C-alpha positions as CSV (number, residue, x, y, z in Angstrom):
1,M,0.1,-0.2,0.2
2,A,1.7,3.5,-1.0
3,V,1.8,6.3,1.2
4,T,2.4,8.5,-2.2
5,Y,-1.5,8.5,-3.0
6,R,-2.2,9.8,0.5
7,A,0.7,12.2,0.4
8,L,-0.3,13.4,-3.4
9,A,-4.4,13.5,-1.8
10,L,-3.3,16.2,0.8
11,L,-1.3,18.2,-1.9
12,L,-4.5,18.3,-3.8
13,R,-6.9,19.6,-0.8
14,Y,-8.1,22.5,-0.1
15,P,-4.9,24.7,1.7
16,T,-5.5,24.8,5.5
17,A,-2.4,25.3,7.9
18,E,-2.6,21.6,8.4
19,V,-1.8,21.4,5.1
20,Q,0.7,23.6,5.0
21,A,2.2,22.1,8.1
22,L,1.8,19.1,6.4
23,A,3.0,19.8,2.9
24,P,7.0,19.3,3.6
25,V,5.8,15.7,5.4
26,A,4.3,14.6,2.4
27,I,7.5,15.3,0.0
28,E,9.5,12.9,2.6
29,A,7.2,9.9,2.2
30,I,7.0,10.4,-1.8
31,E,10.9,10.9,-1.4
32,A,11.3,8.3,0.3
33,E,8.9,5.5,-1.7
34,A,10.2,7.1,-4.8
35,L,7.6,6.0,-6.8
36,V,7.5,8.8,-9.5
37,P,10.4,10.2,-11.3
38,A,12.9,12.3,-9.8
39,P,12.0,15.4,-12.0
40,I,8.6,15.0,-11.1
41,R,9.5,14.6,-7.2
42,R,11.7,18.2,-7.4
43,A,8.2,19.7,-8.9
44,L,6.4,18.4,-6.2
45,A,8.8,19.5,-4.0
46,R,8.2,22.7,-5.4
47,L,4.9,22.9,-5.1
48,A,4.9,21.9,-1.4
49,A,7.5,24.7,-0.7
50,D,5.1,27.1,-1.8
51,L,2.2,25.8,-0.2
52,A,4.6,25.7,3.1
53,A,5.6,29.3,2.7
54,D,3.3,31.4,0.9
55,D,0.4,33.3,2.7
56,I,-2.7,31.0,3.3
57,F,-4.9,33.5,1.9
58,D,-2.9,33.9,-1.2
59,I,-2.9,30.0,-2.0
60,Q,-6.6,29.4,-1.0
61,E,-7.7,32.2,-3.4
62,R,-5.3,30.9,-6.3
63,Y,-6.7,27.0,-5.7
64,V,-10.6,28.5,-5.6
65,W,-9.8,30.0,-8.9
66,L,-8.4,27.1,-10.4
67,F,-10.4,24.0,-8.9
68,D,-13.4,25.5,-7.9
69,R,-14.4,28.5,-10.2
70,T,-13.1,26.6,-13.2
71,R,-15.4,24.2,-14.2
72,S,-13.4,22.1,-16.6
73,L,-10.5,21.6,-13.6
74,S,-12.9,20.4,-11.2
75,L,-11.6,17.6,-8.9
76,N,-15.2,16.5,-8.7
77,L,-14.9,13.5,-10.8
78,Y,-18.3,12.8,-11.7
79,E,-18.8,16.1,-12.6
80,H,-17.0,15.4,-15.7
81,V,-19.7,12.8,-16.5
82,H,-22.6,14.0,-15.0
83,G,-22.5,17.6,-14.3
84,E,-25.6,18.5,-11.9
85,S,-28.1,15.7,-13.7
86,R,-29.7,13.2,-11.5
87,E,-27.5,10.6,-12.3
88,R,-24.4,11.8,-10.6
89,G,-26.5,11.2,-7.1
90,P,-26.8,7.3,-7.7
91,A,-23.2,7.4,-9.1
92,M,-21.8,8.4,-6.0
93,V,-24.0,6.5,-3.6
94,A,-22.2,3.3,-5.7
95,L,-19.2,5.2,-5.0
96,L,-19.5,5.5,-1.7
97,E,-20.3,2.0,-1.0
98,L,-17.7,0.8,-2.4
99,Y,-15.6,2.6,-0.1
100,R,-17.6,1.2,2.7
101,G,-16.9,-2.1,1.4
102,R,-13.1,-1.9,1.9
103,G,-13.4,0.1,5.3
104,L,-12.9,3.8,4.5
105,E,-16.1,5.9,5.8
106,L,-15.9,9.4,4.6
107,S,-17.0,12.7,6.8
108,A,-20.3,14.6,6.4
109,N,-18.6,17.1,3.9
110,E,-16.5,14.7,1.9
111,L,-18.1,14.0,-1.5
112,P,-17.1,10.3,-2.4
113,D,-15.9,11.5,-6.4
114,H,-13.9,14.4,-5.1
115,L,-9.8,13.4,-6.4
116,P,-8.2,13.7,-2.9
117,V,-10.9,11.3,-1.2
118,F,-10.5,8.9,-4.5
119,L,-6.6,9.0,-3.7
120,E,-6.9,8.1,-0.2
121,F,-9.3,5.5,-0.9
122,L,-6.4,4.0,-3.0
123,S,-3.9,4.3,-0.7
124,T,-5.8,1.7,1.3
125,L,-5.3,-0.8,-1.8
126,P,-2.2,-2.7,-3.0
127,D,-0.3,-1.4,-5.2
128,A,-1.1,-3.0,-8.3
129,E,-4.7,-2.8,-7.8
130,A,-4.6,1.0,-7.0
131,A,-2.5,1.7,-10.0
132,S,-5.3,-0.3,-11.8
133,L,-8.1,1.7,-10.6
134,L,-6.6,4.9,-11.4
135,G,-5.8,3.9,-14.7
136,E,-9.6,4.2,-15.1
137,A,-9.3,7.7,-15.4
138,S,-5.5,8.2,-16.7
139,H,-7.2,10.5,-20.0
140,V,-9.1,12.5,-17.4
141,L,-6.1,12.9,-15.2
142,A,-3.7,13.6,-18.4
143,A,-6.1,16.3,-19.4
144,L,-6.1,18.2,-16.1
145,G,-2.4,18.0,-16.4
146,Q,-2.1,19.3,-19.8
147,R,-4.6,22.3,-18.9
148,L,-2.7,23.2,-15.4
149,H,0.5,23.0,-17.7
150,K,-1.1,25.6,-19.8
151,R,-1.8,27.8,-16.6
152,D,1.7,27.5,-15.6
153,S,0.2,25.9,-12.7
154,P,2.8,24.1,-10.0
155,Y,-0.2,21.8,-9.5
156,R,0.4,20.2,-12.6
157,A,3.2,18.4,-10.6
158,V,0.5,16.5,-9.1
159,F,-1.4,15.4,-12.1
160,G,2.3,14.1,-13.6
161,A,2.4,12.2,-10.9
162,L,-0.5,10.3,-11.0
163,S,-0.3,9.6,-14.8
164,A,3.3,8.3,-13.6
165,L,1.6,5.6,-11.6
166,V,-0.4,4.4,-13.9
167,G,2.4,3.6,-15.8
168,D,0.4,2.8,-19.0
169,P,-0.2,6.2,-21.4
170,A,-3.5,7.7,-21.4
171,D,-5.9,6.3,-24.0
172,A,-4.9,8.6,-27.0
173,E,-8.5,9.3,-28.5
174,A,-10.2,9.5,-25.2
175,L,-7.5,12.4,-24.1
176,A,-7.9,13.8,-27.7
177,A,-12.1,14.1,-27.2
178,L,-11.3,15.5,-23.8
179,M,-9.1,18.3,-25.1
180,Q,-11.6,19.5,-27.7
181,E,-13.7,20.5,-25.2
182,P,-13.8,24.3,-24.1
183,D,-11.1,25.2,-21.5
184,D,-13.4,28.2,-19.7
185,D,-12.2,31.1,-18.1
186,P,-13.4,32.0,-14.7
187,G,-12.6,35.6,-15.1
188,D,-15.3,35.5,-18.0
189,L,-18.5,36.1,-15.8
190,E,-20.8,36.2,-18.9
191,A,-19.2,32.6,-20.5
192,M,-19.3,30.7,-17.1
193,D,-22.9,31.8,-16.3
194,K,-23.6,30.4,-19.6
195,L,-21.9,27.3,-19.2
196,W,-23.3,26.3,-15.8
197,A,-26.6,26.7,-17.4
198,E,-25.7,24.4,-20.2
199,T,-26.2,20.7,-19.7
200,A,-23.7,18.5,-18.1
201,V,-20.2,18.6,-19.5
202,T,-19.3,15.3,-21.0
203,F,-15.9,15.9,-22.1
204,G,-15.9,13.8,-25.4
205,P,-18.5,11.2,-26.0
206,A,-20.4,9.4,-23.3
207,D,-18.2,7.0,-23.2
208,A,-14.9,8.4,-23.1
209,G,-15.3,10.2,-19.4
210,C,-14.0,9.7,-16.1
211,P,-14.9,6.1,-14.7
212,K,-18.7,5.4,-13.6
213,A,-18.6,3.7,-10.1
214,E,-20.3,0.4,-11.6
215,A,-17.0,0.5,-14.0
216,L,-14.8,0.7,-10.7
217,V,-16.6,-2.1,-8.8
218,S,-16.3,-4.2,-11.8
219,A,-12.6,-3.2,-12.1
220,M,-12.2,-4.8,-8.2
221,A,-13.6,-7.9,-8.9
222,V,-11.1,-8.4,-11.5
223,P,-7.5,-9.7,-10.7
224,P,-4.6,-7.2,-11.3
225,A,-2.9,-8.7,-13.7
226,S,-5.8,-9.1,-15.8
227,R,-7.0,-5.3,-15.6
228,H,-3.6,-4.3,-17.7
229,G,-4.1,-1.3,-20.1
230,A,-7.4,-0.2,-18.2
231,G,-6.8,3.3,-18.2
232,A,-8.2,2.9,-21.9
233,T,-11.5,2.1,-20.8
234,A,-14.0,4.4,-19.1
């Protein structure tokens, strides 16, 4: 079971004083396990240093601007499939039951499809199983990483690390479909109002989005060796 998943989850959480204090500890854990390449570990260390040293209100504002106000960078995985539609509720209930079946209980204010929560869950699984389940969303993670790279955000290092943990490259066709979707600008208030009023974001063909809960449940029942290349499915 890799502590690296939990360390990456911490770096992706909303910045608080606790996150600031634990960021260097997270880097120590990532360095100790060395599951991601050294250049990515150095980039993660720079992110952690920024989180630990910068003014808390500044880093909170940057975080909200990126992940809360920019829909195309949402860390809520099912938002990229179901948006705010009715289908998201049952999918999240199924995912929550999946967590509970493996002994993970969430607090009342945690959404099961929130990426940091998902990474916490992966940290409780054997390495091969965790990497395979993460691979179910590899193209989504790659797209988020590319969009953060375009913004020159240090958070892109987290997504580089996640892609490295998956191992297999993201499915090219699924990734291309994601990248064709509009990358919204939270500073354009008129465009944002229009975007939120429209139908759910699908990020390409219906079967190319983030893994649905039933896909994760099915993947759990398959031996890790049989799931090689799972990142190409949704």
